[in-house]
N, CA, C and O of each residue as an XYZ file, in Angstrom:
800
protein
N       0.848     -1.189      0.000
C       0.000      0.000      0.000
C       0.892      1.251      0.000
O       1.845      1.336      0.774
N       0.582      2.205     -0.859
C       1.379      3.423     -0.922
C       1.041      4.338      0.257
O       0.025      4.159      0.928
N       1.917      5.324      0.496
C       1.659      6.297      1.556
C       0.402      7.113      1.249
O      -0.348      7.454      2.163
N       0.166      7.426     -0.017
C      -1.047      8.156     -0.407
C      -2.295      7.340     -0.088
O      -3.283      7.885      0.404
N      -2.258      6.035     -0.365
C      -3.391      5.164     -0.038
C      -3.599      5.085      1.473
O      -4.734      5.085      1.948
N      -2.514      5.020      2.217
C      -2.621      5.006      3.684
C      -3.258      6.306      4.173
O      -4.118      6.290      5.053
N      -2.831      7.428      3.598
C      -3.402      8.724      3.951
C      -4.905      8.728      3.712
O      -5.676      9.143      4.578
N      -5.319      8.266      2.539
C      -6.739      8.309      2.162
C      -7.596      7.366      2.997
O      -8.811      7.547      3.066
N      -6.992      6.365      3.633
C      -7.732      5.416      4.475
C      -7.699      5.787      5.955
O      -8.232      5.054      6.788
N      -7.080      6.914      6.289
C      -7.036      7.347      7.680
C      -6.030      6.602      8.529
O      -6.137      6.596      9.755
N      -5.039      5.963      7.887
C      -4.010      5.210      8.604
C      -2.794      6.096      8.864
O      -2.669      7.175      8.286
N      -1.908      5.639      9.729
C      -0.631      6.320      9.908
C       0.114      6.339      8.581
O       0.127      5.341      7.861
N       0.736      7.472      8.253
C       1.470      7.582      6.988
C       2.534      8.669      7.098
O       2.571      9.446      8.052
N       3.396      8.692      6.088
C       4.470      9.681      6.019
C       4.055     10.794      5.062
O       4.018     10.568      3.852
N       3.738     12.002      5.570
C       3.301     13.089      4.692
C       4.423     13.654      3.826
O       4.164     14.451      2.925
N       5.659     13.252      4.087
C       6.785     13.712      3.274
C       7.108     12.768      2.127
O       8.143     12.901      1.475
N       6.226     11.823      1.888
C       6.363     10.913      0.753
C       6.399     11.722     -0.550
O       5.658     12.693     -0.701
N       7.259     11.319     -1.484
C       7.441     12.096     -2.724
C       6.152     12.240     -3.521
O       5.856     13.325     -4.023
N       5.380     11.162     -3.645
C       4.123     11.229     -4.401
C       3.171     12.245     -3.777
O       2.527     13.018     -4.486
N       3.086     12.240     -2.457
C       2.201     13.171     -1.755
C       2.681     14.607     -1.953
O       1.883     15.491     -2.264
N       3.966     14.840     -1.776
C       4.502     16.201     -1.931
C       4.336     16.713     -3.358
O       4.051     17.893     -3.565
N       4.512     15.833     -4.340
C       4.331     16.235     -5.740
C       2.886     16.655     -5.989
O       2.635     17.670     -6.639
N       1.938     15.877     -5.475
C       0.521     16.199     -5.661
C       0.160     17.512     -4.968
O      -0.593     18.315     -5.519
N       0.686     17.734     -3.774
C       0.409     18.981     -3.063
C       0.996     20.182     -3.808
O       0.380     21.247     -3.858
N       2.165     20.011     -4.376
C       2.803     21.098     -5.130
C       1.952     21.497     -6.328
O       1.825     22.684     -6.629
N       1.370     20.519     -7.013
C       0.482     20.811     -8.147
C      -0.733     21.613     -7.691
O      -1.152     22.550     -8.369
N      -1.297     21.245     -6.544
C      -2.455     21.973     -6.018
C      -2.086     23.410     -5.655
O      -2.886     24.327     -5.842
N      -0.889     23.599     -5.143
C      -0.469     24.915     -4.645
C      -0.433     25.971     -5.741
O      -0.594     27.157     -5.456
N      -0.225     25.567     -6.981
C      -0.172     26.539     -8.075
C      -1.497     27.285     -8.213
O      -1.512     28.500     -8.411
N      -2.612     26.552     -8.107
C      -3.921     27.203     -8.189
C      -4.175     28.096     -6.982
O      -4.770     29.166     -7.106
N      -3.726     27.655     -5.824
C      -3.919     28.455     -4.613
C      -3.166     29.782     -4.712
O      -3.673     30.814     -4.273
N      -1.970     29.764     -5.283
C      -1.219     31.012     -5.477
C      -1.994     31.966     -6.386
O      -2.043     33.169     -6.132
N      -2.595     31.427     -7.440
C      -3.409     32.272     -8.326
C      -4.579     32.888     -7.551
O      -4.865     34.079     -7.676
N      -5.244     32.059     -6.753
C      -6.406     32.525     -5.990
C      -6.012     33.666     -5.053
O      -6.710     34.676     -4.962
N      -4.890     33.496     -4.360
C      -4.478     34.491     -3.366
C      -3.970     35.784     -3.984
O      -3.798     36.779     -3.279
N      -3.728     35.784     -5.281
C      -3.329     37.012     -5.971
C      -4.531     37.880     -6.334
O      -4.365     39.011     -6.790
N      -5.739     37.355     -6.134
C      -6.963     38.062     -6.519
C      -7.542     38.821     -5.334
O      -7.091     38.676     -4.198
N      -8.552     39.635     -5.626
C      -9.204     40.401     -4.566
C     -10.523     40.960     -5.046
O     -11.101     40.460     -6.011
N     -11.003     41.991     -4.379
C     -12.291     42.589     -4.712
C     -12.296     43.016     -6.176
O     -11.367     43.665     -6.657
N     -13.360     42.638     -6.866
C     -13.464     42.894     -8.295
C     -13.134     41.677     -9.145
O     -13.419     41.653    -10.342
N     -12.527     40.656     -8.517
C     -12.146     39.423     -9.231
C     -13.042     38.244     -8.851
O     -12.625     37.090     -8.942
N     -14.268     38.535     -8.428
C     -15.136     37.484     -7.885
C     -15.412     36.363     -8.884
O     -15.464     35.197     -8.492
N     -15.590     36.687    -10.158
C     -15.888     35.649    -11.149
C     -14.720     34.671    -11.275
O     -14.927     33.459    -11.314
N     -13.491     35.198    -11.339
C     -12.318     34.323    -11.429
C     -12.128     33.530    -10.141
O     -11.739     32.362    -10.182
N     -12.402     34.162     -8.993
C     -12.290     33.461     -7.717
C     -13.256     32.277     -7.660
O     -12.883     31.189     -7.222
N     -14.488     32.489     -8.099
C     -15.486     31.407     -8.105
C     -15.045     30.278     -9.029
O     -15.215     29.102     -8.707
N     -14.478     30.639    -10.175
C     -13.994     29.621    -11.115
C     -12.862     28.803    -10.489
O     -12.853     27.577    -10.595
N     -11.918     29.468     -9.843
C     -10.802     28.763     -9.215
C     -11.270     27.880     -8.065
O     -10.749     26.780     -7.879
N     -12.246     28.350     -7.292
C     -12.770     27.508     -6.209
C     -13.288     26.187     -6.762
O     -13.046     25.129     -6.180
N     -13.995     26.244     -7.878
C     -14.537     25.020     -8.473
C     -13.416     24.110     -8.997
O     -13.571     22.889     -9.022
N     -12.294     24.700     -9.414
C     -11.152     23.901     -9.858
C     -10.383     23.309     -8.679
O      -9.940     22.162     -8.738
N     -10.228     24.080     -7.622
C      -9.385     23.666     -6.495
C     -10.103     22.713     -5.548
O      -9.510     21.738     -5.086
N     -11.374     22.985     -5.254
C     -12.085     22.270     -4.195
C     -12.753     21.009     -4.729
O     -13.076     20.920     -5.914
N     -12.958     20.033     -3.843
C     -13.673     18.815     -4.220
C     -15.071     19.192     -4.700
O     -15.555     18.669     -5.704
N     -15.712     20.102     -3.972
C     -17.016     20.662     -4.365
C     -17.085     22.090     -3.850
O     -16.623     22.387     -2.749
N     -17.664     22.969     -4.651
C     -17.914     24.349     -4.233
C     -19.256     24.755     -4.821
O     -19.386     24.958     -6.028
N     -20.254     24.871     -3.949
C     -21.591     25.230     -4.406
C     -21.653     26.658     -4.920
O     -20.671     27.397     -4.855
N     -22.810     27.034     -5.428
C     -23.004     28.377     -5.976
C     -22.931     29.417     -4.864
O     -23.363     29.180     -3.736
N     -22.372     30.576     -5.212
C     -22.385     31.713     -4.306
C     -21.377     31.647     -3.172
O     -21.509     32.396     -2.203
N     -20.374     30.780     -3.255
C     -19.346     30.729     -2.210
C     -18.357     31.877     -2.395
O     -18.029     32.249     -3.522
N     -17.891     32.428     -1.289
C     -16.888     33.490     -1.343
C     -15.931     33.304     -0.178
O     -16.324     33.436      0.981
N     -14.676     32.998     -0.482
C     -13.632     32.856      0.524
C     -12.620     33.967      0.280
O     -11.881     33.947     -0.704
N     -12.597     34.925      1.179
C     -11.752     36.107      1.020
C     -10.279     35.729      1.071
O      -9.838     35.135      2.055
N      -9.500     36.057      0.034
C      -8.058     35.814      0.134
C      -7.449     36.714      1.225
O      -7.978     37.791      1.497
N      -6.339     36.278      1.853
C      -5.626     35.038      1.574
C      -6.300     33.825      2.211
O      -6.886     33.901      3.291
N      -6.193     32.722      1.510
C      -6.702     31.415      1.918
C      -5.514     30.472      1.977
O      -4.651     30.502      1.100
N      -5.464     29.641      2.996
C      -4.368     28.680      3.131
C      -4.950     27.280      3.226
O      -5.912     27.057      3.962
N      -4.374     26.330      2.485
C      -4.856     24.952      2.524
C      -3.756     24.017      2.037
O      -3.148     24.261      0.995
N      -3.500     22.956      2.781
C      -2.459     21.982      2.418
C      -2.632     21.466      1.003
O      -1.663     21.328      0.257
N      -3.885     21.181      0.635
C      -4.199     20.606     -0.670
C      -5.005     21.583     -1.519
O      -5.679     21.170     -2.463
N      -4.942     22.874     -1.196
C      -5.658     23.925     -1.932
C      -7.151     23.646     -2.024
O      -7.808     24.071     -2.975
N      -7.691     22.928     -1.032
C      -9.120     22.635     -1.023
C      -9.513     21.352     -1.729
O     -10.703     21.052     -1.825
N      -8.564     20.594     -2.219
C      -8.855     19.362     -2.970
C      -9.734     18.389     -2.178
O     -10.487     17.610     -2.763
N      -9.636     18.439     -0.849
C     -10.409     17.538      0.005
C     -11.509     18.267      0.768
O     -11.984     17.783      1.795
N     -11.914     19.441      0.259
C     -12.927     20.256      0.932
C     -14.207     20.280      0.097
O     -14.172     20.495     -1.114
N     -15.329     20.058      0.765
C     -16.657     20.022      0.137
C     -17.472     21.181      0.705
O     -17.880     21.150      1.866
N     -17.707     22.198     -0.115
C     -18.474     23.371      0.306
C     -19.886     23.283     -0.237
O     -20.085     22.951     -1.406
N     -20.871     23.578      0.604
C     -22.231     23.745      0.124
C     -22.351     25.066     -0.623
O     -21.349     25.622     -1.071
N     -23.569     25.566     -0.756
C     -23.807     26.845     -1.424
C     -23.716     27.996     -0.425
O     -24.009     27.834      0.759
N     -23.306     29.155     -0.923
C     -23.277     30.403     -0.162
C     -22.460     30.296      1.128
O     -22.840     30.849      2.160
N     -21.347     29.586      1.061
C     -20.409     29.560      2.189
C     -19.546     30.814      2.089
O     -19.009     31.119      1.024
N     -19.414     31.534      3.189
C     -18.609     32.751      3.229
C     -17.500     32.588      4.260
O     -17.747     32.119      5.370
N     -16.277     32.975      3.896
C     -15.173     33.018      4.857
C     -14.440     34.331      4.723
O     -14.160     34.787      3.614
N     -14.130     34.934      5.844
C     -13.364     36.174      5.883
C     -11.878     35.863      5.716
O     -11.511     34.718      5.456
N     -11.023     36.876      5.864
C      -9.588     36.740      5.622
C      -8.949     35.604      6.427
O      -9.365     35.306      7.547
N      -7.937     34.980      5.833
C      -7.008     34.077      6.518
C      -7.652     32.793      7.047
O      -7.346     32.355      8.156
N      -8.536     32.195      6.261
C      -9.036     30.864      6.592
C      -7.926     29.858      6.316
O      -7.339     29.865      5.234
N      -7.633     28.993      7.285
C      -6.643     27.935      7.125
C      -7.353     26.591      7.182
O      -8.020     26.268      8.164
N      -7.199     25.806      6.105
C      -7.807     24.484      5.997
C      -6.695     23.451      5.900
O      -6.022     23.359      4.874
N      -6.499     22.683      6.947
C      -5.529     21.594      6.896
C      -6.319     20.395      6.365
O      -6.828     19.568      7.121
N      -6.397     20.338      5.041
C      -7.345     19.441      4.364
C      -6.689     18.144      3.887
O      -6.833     17.753      2.729
N      -5.975     17.490      4.788
C      -5.388     16.191      4.455
C      -6.453     15.095      4.414
O      -6.243     14.050      3.799
N      -7.576     15.324      5.056
C      -8.760     14.455      4.982
C      -9.947     15.356      4.646
O      -9.824     16.579      4.713
N     -11.087     14.779      4.287
C     -12.231     15.620      3.915
C     -12.690     16.580      5.009
O     -12.756     16.230      6.187
N     -13.002     17.793      4.582
C     -13.681     18.801      5.393
C     -14.985     19.098      4.668
O     -14.967     19.490      3.501
N     -16.106     18.918      5.339
C     -17.423     19.131      4.724
C     -18.113     20.286      5.445
O     -18.304     20.251      6.660
N     -18.485     21.310      4.675
C     -19.082     22.529      5.227
C     -20.408     22.780      4.520
O     -20.454     22.871      3.293
N     -21.488     22.892      5.296
C     -22.826     23.004      4.737
C     -23.179     24.385      4.222
O     -22.452     25.355      4.439
N     -24.326     24.456      3.526
C     -24.837     25.695      2.938
C     -24.923     26.816      3.976
O     -25.185     26.582      5.156
N     -24.695     28.035      3.496
C     -24.930     29.266      4.269
C     -24.083     29.383      5.529
O     -24.422     30.149      6.431
N     -22.998     28.643      5.604
C     -22.120     28.764      6.771
C     -21.255     30.006      6.624
O     -20.764     30.314      5.538
N     -21.073     30.724      7.752
C     -20.260     31.942      7.797
C     -19.049     31.672      8.671
O     -19.168     31.123      9.767
N     -17.871     32.066      8.172
C     -16.614     31.814      8.867
C     -15.890     33.135      9.053
O     -15.603     33.834      8.081
N     -15.596     33.478     10.293
C     -14.916     34.733     10.602
C     -13.445     34.708     10.218
O     -12.944     33.684      9.752
N     -12.743     35.830     10.409
C     -11.325     35.886     10.058
C     -10.471     35.002     10.963
O     -10.807     34.766     12.124
N      -9.362     34.519     10.409
C      -8.359     33.773     11.165
C      -8.889     32.487     11.791
O      -8.512     32.131     12.908
N      -9.752     31.803     11.077
C     -10.274     30.505     11.535
C      -9.387     29.389     10.980
O      -8.931     29.456      9.838
N      -9.149     28.366     11.801
C      -8.391     27.185     11.389
C      -9.268     25.949     11.539
O      -9.854     25.709     12.594
N      -9.348     25.166     10.462
C     -10.058     23.877     10.493
C      -9.037     22.826     10.087
O      -8.533     22.852      8.964
N      -8.730     21.905     10.987
C      -7.646     20.967     10.740
C      -8.092     19.518     10.850
O      -8.835     19.151     11.760
N      -7.631     18.701      9.911
C      -7.916     17.260      9.947
C      -6.699     16.445     10.349
O      -6.837     15.272     10.695
N      -5.518     17.032     10.311
C      -4.281     16.292     10.546
C      -3.954     16.230     12.029
O      -4.136     17.204     12.759
N      -3.466     15.070     12.465
C      -3.015     14.904     13.843
C      -1.860     13.910     13.858
O      -1.519     13.320     12.833
N      -1.271     13.735     15.019
C      -0.051     12.933     15.113
C      -0.150     11.965     16.286
O      -0.844     12.240     17.264
N       0.543     10.832     16.189
C       0.526      9.880     17.297
C       1.257     10.445     18.519
O       2.112     11.321     18.391
N       0.915      9.941     19.683
C       1.560     10.369     20.917
C       2.989      9.843     20.996
O       3.850     10.490     21.593
N       3.255      8.680     20.402
C       4.565      8.037     20.521
C       5.669      8.914     19.936
O       5.618      9.243     18.751
N       6.666      9.303     20.735
C       7.669     10.271     20.288
C       8.466      9.834     19.064
O       8.756     10.662     18.200
N       8.825      8.563     18.967
C       9.655      8.140     17.841
C       8.912      8.271     16.521
O       9.529      8.539     15.490
N       7.584      8.085     16.537
C       6.800      8.263     15.309
C       6.711      9.738     14.941
O       6.762     10.094     13.763
N       6.577     10.594     15.948
C       6.535     12.037     15.661
C       7.872     12.535     15.131
O       7.908     13.421     14.277
N       8.973     11.972     15.630
C      10.286     12.357     15.105
C      10.388     12.089     13.611
O      11.102     12.795     12.899
N       9.677     11.075     13.133
C       9.681     10.723     11.710
C       8.646     11.530     10.927
O       8.552     11.404      9.706
N       7.869     12.358     11.627
C       6.852     13.169     10.966
C       5.572     12.422     10.639
O       4.752     12.912      9.862
N       5.389     11.250     11.216
C       4.215     10.422     10.908
C       2.943     11.125     11.383
O       2.925     11.751     12.443
N       1.887     11.014     10.588
C       0.602     11.580     10.977
C      -0.543     10.682     10.529
O      -0.343      9.699      9.815
N      -1.745     11.039     10.963
C      -2.975     10.440     10.466
C      -4.023     11.546     10.474
O      -3.809     12.604     11.066
N      -5.155     11.303      9.816
C      -6.132     12.369      9.612
C      -7.527     11.903      9.995
O      -7.850     10.718      9.915
N      -8.356     12.872     10.418
C      -9.753     12.591     10.770
C     -10.639     13.663     10.140
O     -10.353     14.857     10.240
N     -11.712     13.226      9.492
C     -12.628     14.154      8.805
C     -13.266     15.143      9.774
O     -13.441     14.860     10.960
N     -13.611     16.319      9.233
C     -14.366     17.342      9.966
C     -15.668     17.597      9.219
O     -15.674     17.703      7.993
N     -16.769     17.694      9.958
C     -18.091     17.969      9.385
C     -18.685     19.200     10.070
O     -18.852     19.224     11.290
N     -18.997     20.208      9.279
C     -19.637     21.422      9.794
C     -20.973     21.549      9.076
O     -21.021     21.564      7.846
N     -22.049     21.639      9.835
C     -23.393     21.623      9.276
C     -23.731     22.877      8.485
O     -22.872     23.716      8.216
N     -25.000     22.983      8.120
C     -25.459     24.132      7.349
C     -25.807     25.275      8.299
O     -26.221     25.056      9.438
N     -25.631     26.496      7.804
C     -26.022     27.702      8.533
C     -25.308     27.836      9.879
O     -25.876     28.344     10.846
N     -24.069     27.379      9.927
C     -23.240     27.529     11.127
C     -22.490     28.853     11.026
O     -22.178     29.312      9.927
N     -22.204     29.460     12.161
C     -21.366     30.653     12.220
C     -20.177     30.349     13.112
O     -20.335     30.080     14.303
N     -18.966     30.393     12.521
C     -17.728     30.255     13.280
C     -17.148     31.646     13.470
O     -16.779     32.300     12.496
N     -17.061     32.107     14.718
C     -16.551     33.447     14.990
C     -15.065     33.569     14.729
O     -14.384     32.578     14.471
N     -14.572     34.782     14.798
C     -13.163     35.073     14.526
C     -12.250     34.230     15.407
O     -12.491     34.072     16.604
N     -11.193     33.688     14.793
C     -10.172     32.987     15.557
C     -10.554     31.621     16.079
O      -9.839     31.079     16.922
N     -11.642     31.042     15.621
C     -12.040     29.695     16.053
C     -11.071     28.664     15.475
O     -10.604     28.806     14.345
N     -10.775     27.629     16.257
C     -10.001     26.485     15.794
C     -10.857     25.237     15.945
O     -11.365     24.948     17.029
N     -11.015     24.495     14.842
C     -11.781     23.239     14.849
C     -10.778     22.108     14.664
O     -10.047     22.083     13.674
N     -10.738     21.176     15.608
C      -9.752     20.095     15.607
C     -10.235     18.867     14.834
O     -11.421     18.750     14.528
N      -9.315     17.955     14.521
C      -9.664     16.768     13.727
C     -10.782     15.936     14.350
O     -10.861     15.775     15.568
N     -11.648     15.410     13.471
C     -12.702     14.494     13.888
C     -13.965     15.133     14.418
O     -14.902     14.423     14.785
N     -14.020     16.465     14.470
C     -15.156     17.176     15.070
C     -16.319     17.283     14.092
O     -16.118     17.426     12.886
N     -17.547     17.212     14.629
C     -18.775     17.525     13.901
C     -19.477     18.661     14.626
O     -19.634     18.623     15.846
N     -19.905     19.683     13.868
C     -20.688     20.798     14.411
C     -22.045     20.763     13.733
O     -22.130     20.764     12.505
N     -23.114     20.731     14.533
C     -24.466     20.590     14.001
C     -25.003     21.847     13.354
O     -24.475     22.940     13.558
N     -26.068     21.683     12.565
C     -26.708     22.777     11.841
C     -27.085     23.936     12.766
O     -27.469     23.738     13.919
N     -26.965     25.141     12.227
C     -27.441     26.390     12.841
C     -26.665     26.843     14.063
O     -26.982     27.895     14.617
N     -25.669     26.103     14.506
C     -24.968     26.478     15.734
C     -24.020     27.636     15.514
O     -23.539     27.869     14.405
N     -23.759     28.357     16.592
C     -22.851     29.502     16.611
C     -21.684     29.142     17.524
O     -21.880     28.740     18.671
N     -20.467     29.293     17.001
C     -19.268     29.044     17.791
C     -18.604     30.382     18.055
O     -18.179     31.061     17.120
N     -18.512     30.769     19.327
C     -18.010     32.089     19.699
C     -16.544     32.293     19.350
O     -15.768     31.341     19.263
N     -16.186     33.544     19.154
C     -14.828     33.918     18.754
C     -13.793     33.320     19.701
O     -13.973     33.323     20.919
N     -12.703     32.805     19.122
C     -11.592     32.287     19.903
C     -11.788     30.897     20.468
O     -10.918     30.399     21.182
N     -12.906     30.256     20.168
C     -13.175     28.929     20.739
C     -12.245     27.875     20.147
O     -11.818     27.976     18.997
N     -11.943     26.864     20.955
C     -11.183     25.696     20.531
C     -12.134     24.508     20.551
O     -12.473     23.990     21.615
N     -12.567     24.076     19.354
C     -13.597     23.039     19.251
C     -12.896     21.683     19.162
O     -12.403     21.289     18.105
N     -12.865     20.985     20.289
C     -12.151     19.714     20.385
C     -13.087     18.519     20.473
O     -12.633     17.375     20.477
N     -14.400     18.776     20.546
C     -15.389     17.688     20.588
C     -16.623     18.129     19.824
O     -16.786     19.311     19.525
N     -17.490     17.181     19.509
C     -18.695     17.482     18.729
C     -19.571     18.501     19.438
O     -19.670     18.517     20.665
N     -20.212     19.361     18.631
C     -21.157     20.367     19.119
C     -22.499     20.080     18.447
O     -22.547     19.950     17.224
N     -23.587     19.979     19.209
C     -24.885     19.658     18.599
C     -25.445     20.816     17.778
O     -24.891     21.916     17.774
N     -26.536     20.556     17.095
C     -27.238     21.574     16.315
C     -27.947     22.562     17.243
O     -28.286     22.235     18.380
N     -28.162     23.776     16.731
C     -29.037     24.782     17.354
C     -28.591     25.227     18.743
O     -29.405     25.378     19.654
N     -27.266     25.436     18.891
C     -26.759     25.932     20.167
C     -25.753     27.047     19.927
O     -25.234     27.220     18.824
N     -25.490     27.803     20.998
C     -24.369     28.732     21.057
C     -23.316     28.058     21.930
O     -23.608     27.642     23.051
N     -22.080     27.949     21.410
C     -21.001     27.290     22.145
C     -19.775     28.191     22.133
O     -19.481     28.832     21.124
N     -19.057     28.242     23.257
C     -17.926     29.162     23.399
C     -16.834     28.512     24.232
O     -17.068     27.500     24.893
N     -15.643     29.091     24.201
C     -14.619     28.776     25.173
C     -13.513     27.860     24.714
O     -13.496     27.352     23.592
N     -12.575     27.670     25.651
C     -11.418     26.797     25.450
C     -11.338     25.870     26.657
O     -10.916     26.297     27.731
N     -11.738     24.599     26.497
C     -12.307     24.011     25.282
C     -13.742     24.484     25.074
O     -14.411     24.913     26.014
N     -14.201     24.400     23.832
C     -15.544     24.864     23.474
C     -16.606     24.005     24.153
O     -16.558     22.776     24.109
N     -17.556     24.677     24.777
C     -18.677     23.997     25.442
C     -19.983     24.726     25.096
O     -19.984     25.922     24.804
N     -21.076     23.986     25.136
C     -22.384     24.585     24.864
C     -22.716     25.583     25.967
O     -22.700     25.245     27.151
N     -23.017     26.814     25.565
C     -23.415     27.856     26.502
C     -24.922     27.835     26.721
O     -25.409     27.926     27.848
N     -25.662     27.709     25.587
C     -27.128     27.705     25.684
C     -27.718     27.294     24.355
O     -27.035     27.348     23.332
N     -28.985     26.879     24.349
C     -29.649     26.613     23.061
C     -30.025     27.923     22.375
O     -30.184     28.954     23.029
N     -30.162     27.872     21.067
C     -30.756     28.991     20.334
C     -32.246     28.955     20.640
O     -32.881     27.909     20.508
N     -32.818     30.104     21.054
C     -34.157     30.112     21.637
C     -35.120     31.041     20.900
O     -34.759     31.688     19.917
N     -36.346     31.086     21.398
C     -37.359     32.006     20.876
C     -36.904     33.456     21.023
O     -37.206     34.294     20.174
N     -36.180     33.748     22.097
C     -35.648     35.093     22.318
C     -34.768     35.516     21.135
O     -34.811     36.666     20.698
N     -33.970     34.568     20.623
C     -33.089     34.871     19.484
C     -33.875     35.124     18.204
O     -33.384     35.795     17.297
N     -35.080     34.597     18.126
C     -35.919     34.827     16.953
C     -36.454     36.259     16.951
O     -36.735     36.822     15.893
N     -36.590     36.838     18.136
C     -37.198     38.157     18.272
C     -36.203     39.291     18.497
O     -36.493     40.444     18.179
N     -35.014     38.963     19.053
C     -34.060     40.007     19.450
C     -32.660     39.675     18.949
O     -32.324     38.513     18.722
N     -31.840     40.732     18.777
C     -30.426     40.580     18.477
C     -29.644     41.474     19.443
O     -30.216     42.362     20.074
N     -28.315     41.231     19.556
C     -27.452     42.049     20.415
C     -28.101     42.263     21.775
O     -28.297     43.397     22.212
N     -28.425     41.179     22.424
C     -29.051     41.108     23.738
C     -30.550     41.405     23.643
O     -31.349     40.473     23.559
N     -30.952     42.689     23.656
C     -32.384     42.970     23.700
C     -32.855     43.981     22.669
O     -33.864     44.652     22.886
N     -32.141     44.108     21.541
C     -32.608     44.997     20.480
C     -33.583     44.220     19.611
O     -33.241     43.139     19.132
N     -34.798     44.742     19.391
C     -35.786     44.002     18.598
C     -35.375     43.896     17.131
O     -34.879     44.855     16.541
N     -35.589     42.726     16.560
C     -35.335     42.525     15.128
C     -36.471     43.207     14.370
O     -37.640     42.862     14.541
N     -36.114     44.175     13.535
C     -37.142     45.023     12.911
C     -37.128     44.899     11.390
O     -37.553     45.822     10.695
N     -36.648     43.775     10.864
C     -36.722     43.579      9.400
C     -37.204     42.188      9.082
O     -37.332     41.832      7.911
């Protein structure tokens, strides 16, 4: 079994394998093009997203600069996914992000991890775990999502949170480590910013 096959099966593997590095280098060329673009280049950005990513639904906008090990090759975006500046995707395994999800600046979503055994880490050995983020999720600025995590639909993850375990749907979760603060409630349907009435 090749190192690339081991990687794709979630087994321990050597990420410095020549075949893997060659494939990543090919992906990086498109990412460099993407990061050279900006406001006014939305049509080209959308085209590149569809080339780089495993899937990119309609209306996605990821503000450059964007960083990704595989330039999004293992990332599945629903429709109307928005990310602010400096999204980092460690996409050695699939990352699945649902429709209408909003991602604040400086967010990191990582699938790669390493064994505890020191001699394996000295060799750079790693393994990967998929990340699943539901639809209509909001990840605040500076959130970090760790390997293997699932975040349920409609949930809000507060700025700076470290998401190390699954978060259910329809909650507000915050902190390091991230924990559920409260459910999204009827109050949230009627008010924003504590007690300002929603008037639109």
